[in-house]
C-alpha positions as CSV (number, residue, x, y, z in Angstrom):
1,S,-33.3,16.1,47.6
2,V,-34.1,16.0,43.9
3,L,-34.4,12.5,42.6
4,E,-32.4,11.3,39.6
5,P,-34.5,10.8,36.5
6,E,-35.6,7.3,35.7
7,K,-33.8,5.6,32.9
8,P,-35.5,6.5,29.5
9,S,-37.4,3.7,27.9
10,E,-36.1,2.2,24.6
11,R,-38.8,4.0,22.7
12,T,-38.0,7.3,24.3
13,T,-34.3,6.9,23.5
14,E,-35.2,6.0,19.9
15,Q,-37.3,9.1,19.5
16,F,-34.5,11.3,21.0
17,E,-32.1,9.9,18.4
18,K,-34.5,10.6,15.7
19,L,-34.8,14.2,16.9
20,K,-31.0,14.6,16.8
21,E,-31.0,13.2,13.2
22,S,-33.7,15.7,12.1
23,N,-31.7,18.5,13.6
24,R,-28.7,17.2,11.7
25,K,-30.6,17.1,8.4
26,L,-31.9,20.7,9.0
27,F,-28.3,21.9,9.5
28,E,-27.1,20.0,6.5
29,A,-29.8,21.6,4.3
30,N,-28.9,25.1,5.5
31,R,-25.2,24.4,4.9
32,L,-25.9,23.2,1.3
33,L,-28.0,26.3,0.6
34,Q,-25.2,28.6,1.9
35,E,-22.7,26.8,-0.2
36,E,-24.9,27.1,-3.3
37,L,-25.5,30.8,-2.7
38,T,-21.8,31.4,-2.2
39,R,-20.9,29.4,-5.4
40,K,-23.5,31.4,-7.4
41,A,-22.2,34.7,-6.0
42,R,-18.6,33.8,-6.6
43,S,-19.4,32.9,-10.2
44,E,-21.0,36.3,-10.7
45,Q,-18.5,38.3,-8.8
46,T,-15.6,39.8,-10.8
47,F,-14.2,42.3,-8.3
48,A,-14.1,41.7,-4.6
49,P,-13.4,38.2,-3.3
50,I,-16.2,36.5,-1.4
51,Q,-15.7,34.7,1.9
52,Q,-17.5,31.5,2.6
53,P,-20.4,32.3,5.1
54,Q,-20.4,30.3,8.2
55,V,-23.6,28.5,9.1
56,P,-24.2,28.7,12.9
57,L,-24.4,25.4,14.6
58,A,-27.8,24.9,16.2
59,P,-27.6,23.7,19.8
60,A,-27.9,19.9,20.0
61,P,-31.0,18.7,21.7
62,S,-30.6,17.5,25.3
63,M,-32.7,15.0,27.1
64,E,-32.8,17.6,29.9
65,Q,-35.1,19.7,27.7
66,F,-37.8,17.0,28.0
67,T,-37.3,16.1,31.6
68,V,-39.9,17.4,34.1
69,V,-40.2,17.1,37.9
70,D,-43.3,15.8,39.6
71,P,-44.3,18.6,42.0
72,V,-45.5,16.2,44.6
73,S,-42.9,13.4,44.6
74,G,-40.0,15.4,43.2
75,E,-39.4,12.5,40.7
76,R,-37.8,13.5,37.5
77,Y,-39.1,11.8,34.3
78,V,-39.1,12.3,30.5
79,D,-42.2,13.9,29.1
80,E,-42.7,11.7,26.1
81,K,-45.5,13.8,24.7
82,K,-43.2,16.9,24.7
83,L,-40.5,14.8,23.1
84,A,-42.8,13.4,20.4
85,S,-44.1,16.9,19.6
86,A,-40.5,18.3,19.2
87,L,-39.6,15.3,17.0
88,A,-42.6,15.9,14.7
89,D,-41.9,19.6,14.4
90,A,-38.1,19.0,13.8
91,T,-38.9,16.3,11.2
92,Q,-41.3,18.6,9.3
93,R,-38.9,21.5,9.4
94,A,-36.0,19.3,8.1
95,T,-38.1,17.9,5.3
96,R,-39.3,21.3,4.2
97,A,-35.8,22.7,4.3
98,E,-34.3,19.7,2.3
99,T,-37.1,20.0,-0.3
100,A,-36.7,23.7,-0.7
101,V,-32.9,23.5,-1.0
102,Q,-33.0,20.7,-3.5
103,S,-35.6,22.5,-5.6
104,Y,-33.5,25.7,-5.6
105,I,-30.3,23.9,-6.6
106,R,-32.0,22.0,-9.3
107,R,-33.3,25.2,-10.8
108,Q,-29.9,26.7,-10.6
109,D,-28.4,23.6,-12.2
110,V,-30.7,24.0,-15.2
111,L,-30.0,27.7,-15.6
112,D,-26.2,27.1,-15.3
113,E,-26.4,24.3,-17.9
114,E,-28.4,26.4,-20.3
115,K,-25.9,29.3,-19.9
116,Q,-22.9,27.1,-20.5
117,T,-24.6,25.5,-23.4
118,R,-25.5,28.8,-25.1
119,E,-21.9,30.1,-24.7
120,A,-20.4,26.8,-26.0
121,Y,-22.7,26.6,-29.0
122,A,-22.2,30.2,-29.9
123,S,-18.4,29.8,-30.0
124,H,-18.4,26.2,-31.4
125,P,-21.4,25.3,-33.6
126,E,-19.6,22.0,-34.3
127,I,-20.8,20.7,-30.9
128,N,-24.4,21.8,-31.4
129,P,-26.3,18.8,-32.6
130,S,-28.9,21.0,-34.2
131,S,-26.4,23.0,-36.3
132,E,-25.5,22.2,-39.9
133,K,-21.9,22.5,-38.8
134,F,-22.3,19.7,-36.2
135,D,-19.2,17.5,-36.0
136,A,-19.7,14.2,-34.1
137,E,-16.0,13.8,-33.6
138,V,-15.5,17.2,-32.0
139,S,-18.6,16.5,-29.8
140,R,-17.1,13.2,-28.6
141,R,-13.8,14.8,-27.9
142,T,-15.5,17.6,-25.9
143,R,-17.4,15.1,-23.9
144,A,-14.3,13.1,-23.1
145,L,-12.4,16.2,-22.0
146,L,-15.3,17.3,-19.8
147,L,-15.4,14.0,-18.0
148,D,-11.6,13.7,-17.7
149,S,-11.4,17.2,-16.2
150,M,-14.0,16.2,-13.6
151,M,-12.1,13.0,-12.7
152,N,-8.6,14.6,-12.8
153,P,-8.9,18.4,-12.3
154,Q,-5.2,18.4,-11.3
155,D,-4.4,17.9,-14.9
156,Y,-6.3,21.0,-15.9
157,G,-4.9,23.6,-13.5
158,G,-6.9,22.3,-10.6
159,T,-10.3,23.1,-12.0
160,Q,-13.0,21.4,-14.1
161,L,-13.4,22.6,-17.7
162,S,-16.5,24.5,-18.7
163,F,-18.4,23.3,-21.8
164,K,-16.8,26.0,-23.9
165,D,-13.3,25.4,-22.6
166,A,-13.6,21.7,-23.3
167,A,-14.6,22.4,-26.8
168,D,-11.6,24.8,-27.1
169,E,-9.3,22.0,-26.1
170,A,-11.0,19.4,-28.2
171,K,-10.2,21.4,-31.4
172,K,-6.5,21.5,-30.4
173,Q,-6.2,17.7,-29.8
174,T,-4.5,15.4,-32.3
175,S,-6.3,12.3,-33.4
176,G,-4.0,10.2,-31.3
177,Q,-4.6,12.2,-28.1
178,A,-8.4,12.2,-28.7
179,K,-8.4,8.4,-29.1
180,V,-6.5,7.7,-25.9
181,L,-8.7,10.0,-23.9
182,E,-12.0,8.7,-25.3
183,E,-10.9,5.1,-24.6
184,K,-9.9,6.1,-21.0
185,T,-13.2,7.8,-20.2
186,Q,-15.2,5.0,-21.9
187,Q,-13.6,2.5,-19.6
188,V,-14.6,4.5,-16.6
189,I,-18.2,4.6,-17.8
190,E,-18.3,0.9,-18.5
191,S,-16.7,-0.1,-15.2
192,K,-19.1,2.1,-13.3
193,E,-22.1,0.6,-15.1
194,Q,-20.8,-2.9,-14.2
195,A,-20.3,-2.0,-10.6
196,T,-23.8,-0.5,-10.4
197,A,-25.3,-3.5,-12.0
198,S,-23.5,-5.9,-9.6
199,A,-24.5,-3.8,-6.6
200,T,-28.2,-3.6,-7.5
201,G,-28.6,-7.0,-9.3
202,V,-30.2,-5.2,-12.2
203,S,-28.7,-5.2,-15.7
204,G,-27.9,-1.9,-17.4
205,E,-30.6,-2.5,-20.0
206,T,-33.2,-3.3,-17.4
207,A,-32.3,-0.3,-15.4
208,Q,-32.8,1.9,-18.4
209,Q,-36.3,0.4,-18.9
210,I,-37.4,1.1,-15.4
211,S,-35.8,4.5,-15.0
212,G,-38.8,6.4,-16.1
213,S,-39.0,9.4,-18.5
214,R,-35.9,11.0,-19.9
215,E,-36.8,14.3,-18.2
216,G,-37.1,12.5,-14.9
217,E,-33.8,10.7,-15.3
218,L,-31.9,13.8,-16.2
219,D,-33.4,15.6,-13.2
220,Q,-32.3,12.7,-11.0
221,L,-28.8,12.9,-12.5
222,R,-28.6,16.7,-11.8
223,Y,-29.5,15.9,-8.2
224,Q,-26.8,13.2,-8.0
225,T,-24.3,15.6,-9.5
226,R,-24.8,18.2,-6.8
227,F,-25.5,16.0,-3.8
228,G,-23.5,12.9,-4.5
229,R,-20.6,11.7,-2.4
230,G,-17.3,10.2,-3.5
231,D,-17.1,9.8,-7.2
232,D,-20.9,9.8,-7.6
233,P,-21.0,13.3,-8.9
234,V,-18.5,12.4,-11.7
235,W,-20.6,9.4,-12.6
236,A,-23.8,11.4,-12.7
237,V,-22.3,14.0,-15.0
238,A,-20.8,11.3,-17.2
239,K,-24.2,9.6,-17.6
240,R,-25.8,12.9,-18.3
241,L,-23.4,13.8,-21.1
242,T,-23.8,10.4,-22.7
243,K,-27.5,10.9,-22.8
244,V,-27.4,14.2,-24.7
245,P,-29.5,13.6,-27.9
246,H,-27.3,13.9,-31.0
247,T,-29.4,15.0,-34.0
248,G,-28.2,16.7,-37.1
249,T,-25.8,15.7,-39.9
250,P,-22.2,14.9,-38.7
251,T,-19.6,16.6,-40.8
252,S,-16.8,14.3,-39.6
253,S,-15.9,11.1,-41.5
254,E,-16.1,9.3,-38.1
255,T,-19.3,8.8,-36.2
């Protein structure tokens, strides 16, 4: 009769769990890429609707895959070398996939931002900090509307406003409406900063000093925006908007 395999060692069990985690990361990277490709295609599609592609689930690794039988004794045991080799391969594939997907999405983020910015500036030079028509008040209102639509899309027809749409709405606001919304979004930013500082034990000013170059920080924020969980994406976008350099001569009486 075939003997039952001996109980895997603690190290073998740990390696097997790492293998499953690498497989999970690889699947997650593929899923994110599919979602991004679908989002991009949907944004460019104007005629036929697009269905969300389904990412096939890779079979979960089983300890049986690494169990061998001694031809002499019939004893079953885990081939640790085979398991270690599979783990190394899965880890490399998962890492490469994650890096490739993150790089692709970051490039798309930059292109999307540039496109939205060009469209918004063309329609509303008042929000272009390099324009002679730049209006600091309209710019602040636009930023507040963008952030609020991200936090409360249900108040905007269930969608987040584009840069241009936010500027459209900013010009329609009364001074009172704008003030209330700006105070509301500023409170969100400040409370988030305080929560982050408390969690990390680092003050906001110190965090700014150690965050590296502005380009690197913006790149990190783009990544957080796309890959964040919970309200992290909203926070990342809010921080990104507050870091847009404002140069030029404001035409508004308020700054």
